[in-house]
BANU-707887 format. One record per atom (N, C-alpha, C, O): residue number from 1; x, y, z; atom name. Coordinates in nm, 2 decimals, decimal comma. Each point is the difference from the previous one (the first is absolute). Layout:
! residues N
NUM | X | Y | Z | CA
...
***
This chain:
! residues 116
1 | 0,09 | -0,12 | 0,00 | N
1 | -0,09 | 0,12 | 0,00 | CA
1 | 0,09 | 0,12 | 0,00 | C
1 | 0,10 | 0,01 | 0,08 | O
2 | -0,13 | 0,09 | -0,16 | N
2 | 0,09 | 0,12 | -0,01 | CA
2 | -0,04 | 0,10 | 0,11 | C
2 | -0,10 | -0,01 | 0,07 | O
3 | 0,19 | 0,10 | -0,05 | N
3 | -0,01 | 0,10 | 0,11 | CA
3 | -0,12 | 0,08 | -0,01 | C
3 | -0,05 | 0,05 | 0,11 | O
4 | 0,00 | -0,02 | -0,23 | N
4 | -0,12 | 0,08 | -0,01 | CA
4 | -0,13 | -0,07 | 0,06 | C
4 | -0,08 | 0,06 | 0,06 | O
5 | 0,07 | -0,19 | -0,08 | N
5 | -0,11 | -0,08 | 0,06 | CA
5 | 0,01 | 0,00 | 0,15 | C
5 | -0,10 | 0,01 | 0,07 | O
6 | 0,23 | -0,02 | -0,02 | N
6 | 0,02 | 0,01 | 0,14 | CA
6 | -0,04 | 0,13 | 0,06 | C
6 | -0,05 | 0,01 | 0,11 | O
7 | 0,07 | 0,10 | -0,19 | N
7 | -0,04 | 0,13 | 0,05 | CA
7 | -0,15 | 0,01 | 0,02 | C
7 | -0,04 | 0,07 | 0,09 | O
8 | -0,03 | -0,12 | -0,19 | N
8 | -0,15 | 0,00 | 0,01 | CA
8 | -0,04 | -0,08 | 0,13 | C
8 | -0,08 | 0,04 | 0,07 | O
9 | 0,14 | -0,16 | -0,06 | N
9 | -0,03 | -0,08 | 0,12 | CA
9 | 0,03 | 0,07 | 0,13 | C
9 | -0,07 | -0,01 | 0,10 | O
10 | 0,19 | 0,08 | -0,10 | N
10 | 0,04 | 0,07 | 0,11 | CA
10 | -0,10 | 0,11 | 0,04 | C
10 | -0,03 | 0,02 | 0,12 | O
11 | -0,01 | 0,06 | -0,22 | N
11 | -0,10 | 0,10 | 0,03 | CA
11 | -0,13 | -0,05 | 0,05 | C
11 | -0,06 | 0,05 | 0,10 | O
12 | 0,01 | -0,16 | -0,15 | N
12 | -0,12 | -0,06 | 0,05 | CA
12 | 0,02 | -0,05 | 0,14 | C
12 | -0,09 | 0,02 | 0,08 | O
13 | 0,20 | -0,08 | -0,05 | N
13 | 0,03 | -0,05 | 0,13 | CA
13 | 0,01 | 0,11 | 0,10 | C
13 | -0,04 | -0,01 | 0,12 | O
14 | 0,10 | 0,12 | -0,16 | N
14 | 0,01 | 0,12 | 0,09 | CA
14 | -0,13 | 0,05 | 0,04 | C
14 | -0,03 | 0,04 | 0,11 | O
15 | -0,06 | -0,03 | -0,21 | N
15 | -0,14 | 0,05 | 0,02 | CA
15 | -0,07 | -0,10 | 0,10 | C
15 | -0,07 | 0,04 | 0,08 | O
16 | 0,09 | -0,17 | -0,10 | N
16 | -0,05 | -0,10 | 0,08 | CA
16 | 0,04 | 0,02 | 0,15 | C
16 | -0,08 | 0,00 | 0,09 | O
17 | 0,21 | 0,02 | -0,07 | N
17 | 0,05 | 0,02 | 0,13 | CA
17 | -0,06 | 0,13 | 0,07 | C
17 | -0,05 | -0,01 | 0,11 | O
18 | 0,04 | 0,12 | -0,19 | N
18 | -0,05 | 0,12 | 0,05 | CA
18 | -0,15 | -0,02 | 0,03 | C
18 | -0,05 | 0,06 | 0,10 | O
19 | -0,02 | -0,13 | -0,18 | N
19 | -0,15 | -0,02 | 0,02 | CA
19 | -0,02 | -0,08 | 0,13 | C
19 | -0,09 | 0,02 | 0,08 | O
20 | 0,17 | -0,12 | -0,05 | N
20 | -0,01 | -0,08 | 0,12 | CA
20 | 0,03 | 0,09 | 0,12 | C
20 | -0,06 | -0,01 | 0,10 | O
21 | 0,16 | 0,09 | -0,11 | N
21 | 0,04 | 0,09 | 0,11 | CA
21 | -0,10 | 0,11 | 0,02 | C
21 | 0,00 | 0,06 | 0,11 | O
22 | -0,09 | -0,04 | -0,20 | N
22 | -0,10 | 0,11 | 0,01 | CA
22 | -0,12 | -0,05 | 0,07 | C
22 | -0,09 | 0,08 | 0,03 | O
23 | 0,08 | -0,21 | -0,01 | N
23 | -0,12 | -0,05 | 0,07 | CA
23 | 0,00 | 0,04 | 0,15 | C
23 | 0,10 | -0,01 | 0,06 | O
24 | -0,21 | 0,06 | -0,02 | N
24 | -0,01 | 0,04 | 0,15 | CA
24 | 0,03 | -0,12 | 0,09 | C
24 | -0,04 | -0,11 | -0,04 | O
25 | 0,10 | 0,14 | 0,15 | N
25 | 0,03 | -0,11 | 0,09 | CA
25 | -0,12 | -0,09 | 0,04 | C
25 | 0,01 | -0,12 | 0,02 | O
26 | -0,13 | 0,19 | -0,01 | N
26 | -0,12 | -0,07 | 0,04 | CA
26 | -0,05 | -0,10 | -0,11 | C
26 | -0,07 | -0,10 | 0,04 | O
27 | 0,11 | 0,12 | -0,16 | N
27 | -0,05 | -0,08 | -0,11 | CA
27 | 0,09 | -0,12 | -0,02 | C
27 | -0,03 | -0,09 | -0,09 | O
28 | 0,14 | 0,08 | 0,16 | N
28 | 0,09 | -0,11 | -0,02 | CA
28 | -0,04 | -0,11 | 0,10 | C
28 | 0,00 | 0,02 | 0,12 | O
29 | -0,03 | -0,14 | -0,18 | N
29 | -0,05 | -0,11 | 0,09 | CA
29 | 0,11 | -0,04 | 0,10 | C
29 | 0,12 | -0,01 | -0,04 | O
30 | -0,16 | -0,01 | 0,16 | N
30 | 0,10 | -0,05 | 0,10 | CA
30 | 0,02 | -0,15 | -0,02 | C
30 | -0,10 | -0,07 | 0,00 | O
31 | 0,22 | 0,03 | -0,01 | N
31 | 0,03 | -0,14 | -0,02 | CA
31 | 0,14 | -0,03 | 0,05 | C
31 | 0,07 | 0,09 | 0,05 | O
32 | -0,04 | -0,22 | -0,05 | N
32 | 0,13 | -0,04 | 0,04 | CA
32 | 0,11 | 0,05 | -0,09 | C
32 | 0,12 | 0,01 | 0,04 | O
33 | -0,15 | 0,03 | -0,16 | N
33 | 0,09 | 0,06 | -0,10 | CA
33 | 0,07 | 0,13 | 0,06 | C
33 | 0,11 | 0,03 | -0,03 | O
34 | -0,19 | 0,04 | 0,10 | N
34 | 0,05 | 0,13 | 0,05 | CA
34 | 0,11 | -0,02 | 0,10 | C
34 | 0,09 | 0,09 | 0,02 | O
35 | -0,08 | -0,20 | 0,04 | N
35 | 0,11 | -0,03 | 0,09 | CA
35 | 0,13 | -0,02 | -0,08 | C
35 | 0,11 | 0,00 | 0,06 | O
36 | -0,12 | -0,02 | -0,19 | N
36 | 0,11 | -0,02 | -0,09 | CA
36 | 0,02 | 0,13 | -0,08 | C
36 | 0,05 | 0,00 | -0,11 | O
37 | -0,08 | 0,12 | 0,17 | N
37 | 0,00 | 0,12 | -0,08 | CA
37 | 0,13 | 0,03 | -0,06 | C
37 | 0,01 | 0,04 | -0,12 | O
38 | 0,10 | -0,05 | 0,19 | N
38 | 0,13 | 0,03 | -0,05 | CA
38 | 0,04 | -0,10 | -0,11 | C
38 | 0,07 | 0,05 | -0,10 | O
39 | -0,10 | -0,17 | 0,11 | N
39 | 0,02 | -0,10 | -0,10 | CA
39 | -0,07 | 0,04 | -0,13 | C
39 | 0,05 | -0,02 | -0,11 | O
40 | -0,18 | 0,06 | 0,13 | N
40 | -0,08 | 0,04 | -0,12 | CA
40 | 0,07 | 0,12 | -0,07 | C
40 | 0,00 | 0,01 | -0,12 | O
41 | 0,04 | 0,09 | 0,20 | N
41 | 0,08 | 0,11 | -0,05 | CA
41 | 0,12 | -0,04 | -0,08 | C
41 | 0,02 | 0,04 | -0,11 | O
42 | 0,05 | -0,13 | 0,17 | N
42 | 0,13 | -0,05 | -0,07 | CA
42 | -0,04 | -0,07 | -0,13 | C
42 | 0,07 | 0,03 | -0,10 | O
43 | -0,17 | -0,11 | 0,10 | N
43 | -0,04 | -0,07 | -0,13 | CA
43 | -0,05 | 0,10 | -0,10 | C
43 | 0,04 | -0,01 | -0,12 | O
44 | -0,12 | 0,10 | 0,16 | N
44 | -0,06 | 0,10 | -0,09 | CA
44 | 0,12 | 0,08 | -0,07 | C
44 | -0,01 | 0,03 | -0,12 | O
45 | 0,11 | 0,01 | 0,20 | N
45 | 0,11 | 0,08 | -0,06 | CA
45 | 0,10 | -0,09 | -0,06 | C
45 | 0,08 | 0,06 | -0,08 | O
46 | -0,07 | -0,18 | 0,11 | N
46 | 0,08 | -0,10 | -0,07 | CA
46 | -0,04 | 0,00 | -0,15 | C
46 | 0,08 | 0,00 | -0,09 | O
47 | -0,21 | -0,01 | 0,07 | N
47 | -0,06 | 0,00 | -0,13 | CA
47 | 0,03 | 0,13 | -0,07 | C
47 | 0,03 | 0,00 | -0,12 | O
48 | -0,05 | 0,11 | 0,20 | N
48 | 0,03 | 0,13 | -0,06 | CA
48 | 0,15 | 0,01 | -0,05 | C
48 | 0,03 | 0,05 | -0,10 | O
49 | 0,06 | -0,10 | 0,18 | N
49 | 0,14 | 0,00 | -0,03 | CA
49 | 0,03 | -0,08 | -0,13 | C
49 | 0,08 | 0,04 | -0,08 | O
50 | -0,15 | -0,15 | 0,06 | N
50 | 0,01 | -0,08 | -0,12 | CA
50 | -0,05 | 0,08 | -0,12 | C
50 | 0,07 | 0,00 | -0,10 | O
51 | -0,18 | 0,06 | 0,12 | N
51 | -0,06 | 0,07 | -0,12 | CA
51 | 0,09 | 0,13 | -0,03 | C
51 | 0,02 | 0,03 | -0,11 | O
52 | 0,02 | 0,04 | 0,22 | N
52 | 0,09 | 0,11 | -0,02 | CA
52 | 0,12 | -0,03 | -0,08 | C
52 | 0,04 | 0,06 | -0,10 | O
53 | 0,03 | -0,17 | 0,14 | N
53 | 0,13 | -0,04 | -0,06 | CA
53 | -0,03 | -0,04 | -0,15 | C
53 | 0,08 | 0,04 | -0,09 | O
54 | -0,18 | -0,12 | 0,07 | N
54 | -0,03 | -0,04 | -0,14 | CA
54 | -0,05 | 0,11 | -0,09 | C
54 | 0,00 | -0,02 | -0,12 | O
55 | -0,05 | 0,13 | 0,18 | N
55 | -0,04 | 0,11 | -0,08 | CA
55 | 0,11 | 0,09 | -0,05 | C
55 | -0,02 | 0,09 | -0,08 | O
56 | 0,14 | -0,12 | 0,13 | N
56 | 0,12 | 0,08 | -0,05 | CA
56 | 0,05 | -0,05 | -0,14 | C
56 | -0,02 | -0,12 | -0,03 | O
57 | 0,07 | 0,21 | -0,05 | N
57 | 0,05 | -0,04 | -0,13 | CA
57 | 0,11 | -0,10 | 0,01 | C
57 | 0,01 | -0,09 | -0,09 | O
58 | 0,08 | 0,10 | 0,19 | N
58 | 0,10 | -0,10 | 0,02 | CA
58 | 0,00 | -0,05 | 0,14 | C
58 | -0,03 | 0,08 | 0,10 | O
59 | 0,05 | -0,20 | -0,08 | N
59 | 0,00 | -0,06 | 0,14 | CA
59 | 0,14 | -0,02 | 0,04 | C
59 | 0,07 | -0,09 | -0,05 | O
60 | -0,03 | 0,16 | 0,15 | N
60 | 0,14 | -0,01 | 0,05 | CA
60 | 0,01 | 0,05 | 0,15 | C
60 | -0,10 | 0,06 | 0,04 | O
61 | 0,21 | -0,09 | 0,02 | N
61 | 0,01 | 0,05 | 0,14 | CA
61 | 0,00 | 0,16 | 0,00 | C
61 | -0,03 | 0,06 | 0,10 | O
62 | 0,07 | 0,00 | -0,21 | N
62 | 0,00 | 0,15 | 0,00 | CA
62 | -0,14 | 0,05 | 0,01 | C
62 | -0,02 | 0,11 | 0,05 | O
63 | -0,08 | -0,19 | -0,10 | N
63 | -0,14 | 0,05 | 0,01 | CA
63 | -0,05 | 0,00 | 0,14 | C
63 | -0,11 | 0,06 | 0,03 | O
64 | 0,18 | -0,13 | 0,06 | N
64 | -0,05 | 0,00 | 0,14 | CA
64 | 0,00 | 0,14 | 0,06 | C
64 | -0,07 | 0,04 | 0,09 | O
65 | 0,16 | 0,05 | -0,15 | N
65 | 0,00 | 0,14 | 0,05 | CA
65 | -0,13 | 0,07 | -0,03 | C
65 | -0,03 | 0,10 | 0,06 | O
66 | -0,04 | -0,14 | -0,16 | N
66 | -0,13 | 0,05 | -0,04 | CA
66 | -0,11 | -0,07 | 0,07 | C
66 | -0,09 | 0,06 | 0,06 | O
67 | 0,09 | -0,19 | -0,07 | N
67 | -0,11 | -0,09 | 0,04 | CA
67 | -0,02 | 0,01 | 0,15 | C
67 | -0,12 | 0,02 | 0,04 | O
68 | 0,22 | -0,04 | 0,04 | N
68 | -0,02 | 0,00 | 0,14 | CA
68 | -0,05 | 0,13 | 0,06 | C
68 | -0,10 | 0,00 | 0,07 | O
69 | 0,16 | 0,11 | -0,11 | N
69 | -0,06 | 0,13 | 0,05 | CA
69 | -0,14 | 0,03 | -0,05 | C
69 | -0,08 | 0,05 | 0,08 | O
70 | 0,05 | -0,09 | -0,20 | N
70 | -0,13 | 0,01 | -0,05 | CA
70 | -0,10 | -0,08 | 0,08 | C
70 | -0,11 | 0,05 | 0,03 | O
71 | 0,14 | -0,17 | 0,00 | N
71 | -0,09 | -0,09 | 0,08 | CA
71 | -0,01 | 0,06 | 0,14 | C
71 | -0,11 | -0,01 | 0,06 | O
72 | 0,22 | 0,05 | 0,00 | N
72 | -0,01 | 0,06 | 0,14 | CA
72 | -0,09 | 0,12 | 0,00 | C
72 | -0,08 | 0,02 | 0,09 | O
73 | 0,10 | 0,07 | -0,19 | N
73 | -0,08 | 0,12 | -0,01 | CA
73 | -0,14 | -0,03 | -0,01 | C
73 | -0,09 | 0,06 | 0,06 | O
74 | 0,05 | -0,15 | -0,15 | N
74 | -0,14 | -0,04 | -0,02 | CA
74 | -0,06 | -0,05 | 0,13 | C
74 | -0,11 | 0,03 | 0,04 | O
75 | 0,19 | -0,12 | 0,03 | N
75 | -0,05 | -0,05 | 0,13 | CA
75 | -0,02 | 0,11 | 0,11 | C
75 | -0,09 | 0,00 | 0,07 | O
76 | 0,18 | 0,10 | -0,07 | N
76 | -0,01 | 0,11 | 0,09 | CA
76 | -0,12 | 0,09 | -0,03 | C
76 | -0,07 | 0,04 | 0,09 | O
77 | 0,05 | -0,02 | -0,22 | N
77 | -0,12 | 0,08 | -0,04 | CA
77 | -0,13 | -0,08 | 0,03 | C
77 | -0,10 | 0,07 | 0,04 | O
78 | 0,10 | -0,20 | -0,06 | N
78 | -0,11 | -0,08 | 0,03 | CA
78 | -0,04 | 0,01 | 0,15 | C
78 | -0,11 | 0,02 | 0,04 | O
79 | 0,21 | -0,03 | 0,04 | N
79 | -0,02 | 0,01 | 0,15 | CA
79 | -0,04 | 0,14 | 0,04 | C
79 | -0,09 | 0,01 | 0,08 | O
80 | 0,14 | 0,09 | -0,14 | N
80 | -0,04 | 0,14 | 0,03 | CA
80 | -0,14 | 0,02 | -0,04 | C
80 | -0,08 | 0,06 | 0,08 | O
81 | 0,04 | -0,11 | -0,20 | N
81 | -0,14 | 0,02 | -0,04 | CA
81 | -0,10 | -0,07 | 0,09 | C
81 | -0,11 | 0,04 | 0,02 | O
82 | 0,16 | -0,16 | 0,04 | N
82 | -0,09 | -0,07 | 0,09 | CA
82 | -0,03 | 0,08 | 0,12 | C
82 | -0,11 | -0,02 | 0,06 | O
83 | 0,19 | 0,11 | -0,02 | N
83 | -0,02 | 0,08 | 0,12 | CA
83 | -0,13 | 0,09 | -0,02 | C
83 | -0,05 | 0,05 | 0,10 | O
84 | 0,01 | -0,03 | -0,22 | N
84 | -0,12 | 0,08 | -0,02 | CA
84 | -0,13 | -0,08 | -0,02 | C
84 | -0,11 | 0,05 | -0,01 | O
85 | 0,12 | -0,18 | 0,02 | N
85 | -0,11 | -0,10 | -0,02 | CA
85 | -0,05 | -0,03 | 0,14 | C
85 | 0,07 | -0,04 | 0,09 | O
86 | -0,21 | 0,04 | -0,07 | N
86 | -0,06 | -0,03 | 0,12 | CA
86 | 0,03 | -0,14 | 0,05 | C
86 | -0,01 | -0,10 | -0,08 | O
87 | 0,06 | 0,09 | 0,20 | N
87 | 0,03 | -0,13 | 0,06 | CA
87 | 0,13 | -0,06 | -0,05 | C
87 | 0,04 | -0,12 | 0,04 | O
88 | 0,04 | 0,20 | -0,11 | N
88 | 0,13 | -0,05 | -0,05 | CA
88 | 0,11 | 0,09 | 0,06 | C
88 | -0,03 | 0,11 | 0,05 | O
89 | 0,15 | -0,16 | -0,04 | N
89 | 0,11 | 0,08 | 0,05 | CA
89 | 0,13 | -0,03 | -0,07 | C
89 | 0,01 | -0,11 | -0,06 | O
90 | 0,09 | 0,19 | 0,07 | N
90 | 0,13 | -0,02 | -0,06 | CA
90 | 0,09 | -0,08 | 0,09 | C
90 | -0,02 | 0,02 | 0,13 | O
91 | 0,11 | -0,10 | -0,18 | N
91 | 0,09 | -0,08 | 0,08 | CA
91 | 0,13 | -0,01 | -0,06 | C
91 | 0,02 | -0,04 | -0,12 | O
92 | 0,09 | 0,08 | 0,19 | N
92 | 0,13 | -0,01 | -0,04 | CA
92 | 0,04 | -0,15 | -0,02 | C
92 | 0,08 | -0,03 | -0,09 | O
93 | -0,14 | -0,06 | 0,17 | N
93 | 0,02 | -0,14 | -0,01 | CA
93 | -0,05 | -0,05 | -0,14 | C
93 | 0,06 | -0,09 | -0,06 | O
94 | -0,17 | 0,14 | 0,02 | N
94 | -0,06 | -0,04 | -0,13 | CA
94 | 0,10 | 0,05 | -0,11 | C
94 | 0,02 | -0,08 | -0,10 | O
95 | 0,03 | 0,20 | 0,11 | N
95 | 0,10 | 0,05 | -0,10 | CA
95 | 0,12 | -0,09 | 0,00 | C
95 | 0,06 | -0,03 | -0,11 | O
96 | -0,01 | -0,02 | 0,22 | N
96 | 0,11 | -0,09 | 0,01 | CA
96 | -0,03 | -0,13 | -0,07 | C
96 | 0,08 | -0,05 | -0,08 | O
97 | -0,20 | -0,01 | 0,11 | N
97 | -0,04 | -0,12 | -0,07 | CA
97 | -0,01 | 0,02 | -0,15 | C
97 | 0,04 | -0,09 | -0,08 | O
98 | -0,09 | 0,21 | 0,04 | N
98 | -0,01 | 0,03 | -0,15 | CA
98 | 0,14 | 0,01 | -0,06 | C
98 | 0,02 | -0,06 | -0,11 | O
99 | 0,07 | 0,12 | 0,18 | N
99 | 0,14 | 0,01 | -0,05 | CA
99 | 0,06 | -0,13 | -0,02 | C
99 | 0,07 | -0,03 | -0,10 | O
100 | -0,08 | -0,06 | 0,20 | N
100 | 0,06 | -0,13 | -0,01 | CA
100 | -0,06 | -0,08 | -0,11 | C
100 | 0,07 | -0,07 | -0,08 | O
101 | -0,20 | 0,09 | 0,06 | N
101 | -0,07 | -0,07 | -0,11 | CA
101 | 0,06 | 0,05 | -0,14 | C
101 | 0,02 | -0,09 | -0,09 | O
102 | -0,01 | 0,22 | 0,07 | N
102 | 0,05 | 0,05 | -0,12 | CA
102 | 0,14 | -0,04 | -0,03 | C
102 | 0,04 | -0,04 | -0,11 | O
103 | 0,04 | 0,04 | 0,21 | N
103 | 0,14 | -0,05 | -0,01 | CA
103 | 0,01 | -0,14 | -0,04 | C
103 | 0,07 | -0,04 | -0,10 | O
104 | -0,14 | -0,05 | 0,17 | N
104 | 0,00 | -0,14 | -0,04 | CA
104 | -0,05 | -0,03 | -0,14 | C
104 | 0,06 | -0,07 | -0,07 | O
105 | -0,18 | 0,14 | 0,04 | N
105 | -0,05 | -0,02 | -0,13 | CA
105 | 0,09 | 0,04 | -0,12 | C
105 | 0,01 | -0,07 | -0,10 | O
106 | 0,05 | 0,19 | 0,12 | N
106 | 0,09 | 0,05 | -0,11 | CA
106 | 0,12 | -0,08 | -0,01 | C
106 | 0,05 | -0,03 | -0,11 | O
107 | 0,01 | -0,02 | 0,22 | N
107 | 0,12 | -0,08 | 0,00 | CA
107 | -0,03 | -0,14 | -0,06 | C
107 | 0,08 | -0,06 | -0,07 | O
108 | -0,20 | 0,01 | 0,09 | N
108 | -0,04 | -0,13 | -0,06 | CA
108 | 0,00 | 0,01 | -0,15 | C
108 | 0,04 | -0,09 | -0,07 | O
109 | -0,09 | 0,20 | 0,02 | N
109 | 0,00 | 0,02 | -0,15 | CA
109 | 0,14 | 0,00 | -0,05 | C
109 | 0,03 | -0,06 | -0,10 | O
110 | 0,06 | 0,13 | 0,17 | N
110 | 0,14 | 0,01 | -0,05 | CA
110 | 0,06 | -0,14 | 0,01 | C
110 | 0,07 | -0,04 | -0,09 | O
111 | -0,09 | -0,03 | 0,20 | N
111 | 0,05 | -0,14 | 0,01 | CA
111 | -0,05 | -0,09 | -0,11 | C
111 | 0,08 | -0,08 | -0,05 | O
112 | -0,21 | 0,09 | 0,02 | N
112 | -0,05 | -0,08 | -0,11 | CA
112 | 0,06 | 0,03 | -0,13 | C
112 | 0,02 | -0,09 | -0,08 | O
113 | 0,01 | 0,22 | 0,05 | N
113 | 0,06 | 0,04 | -0,13 | CA
113 | 0,14 | -0,06 | -0,01 | C
113 | 0,04 | -0,04 | -0,11 | O
114 | 0,03 | 0,04 | 0,22 | N
114 | 0,14 | -0,05 | 0,00 | CA
114 | 0,00 | -0,15 | -0,03 | C
114 | 0,10 | -0,05 | -0,05 | O
115 | -0,20 | -0,02 | 0,10 | N
115 | -0,01 | -0,14 | -0,02 | CA
115 | -0,05 | -0,05 | -0,14 | C
115 | 0,02 | -0,11 | -0,04 | O
116 | -0,07 | 0,21 | -0,04 | N
116 | -0,05 | -0,03 | -0,13 | CA
116 | 0,11 | -0,02 | -0,10 | C
116 | -0,02 | -0,03 | -0,12 | O
***
């Protein structure tokens, strides 16, 4: 799949993340999944890291300079926007989980390219 298709998927996925983050806290069903909140953040941003890296014209370790800060910035903005949503709040721990997810996802793409 070329990088332009990944850019479309990336945009759709980012809108998906923001739409989930925009749900009021009261409308989120309480379940056992919420106890895995940080793991969910990590997985969510792991996927974002994969999409970000694959949306670059070239995939290399040099692109980490773009991909990781972009993923962190998006996670920070997502958390900031949540502070304006009823029943939601911002968390530095969520940003940390997001950051770890982006790093792992983007490194996985680079590792897979080197093995090809």
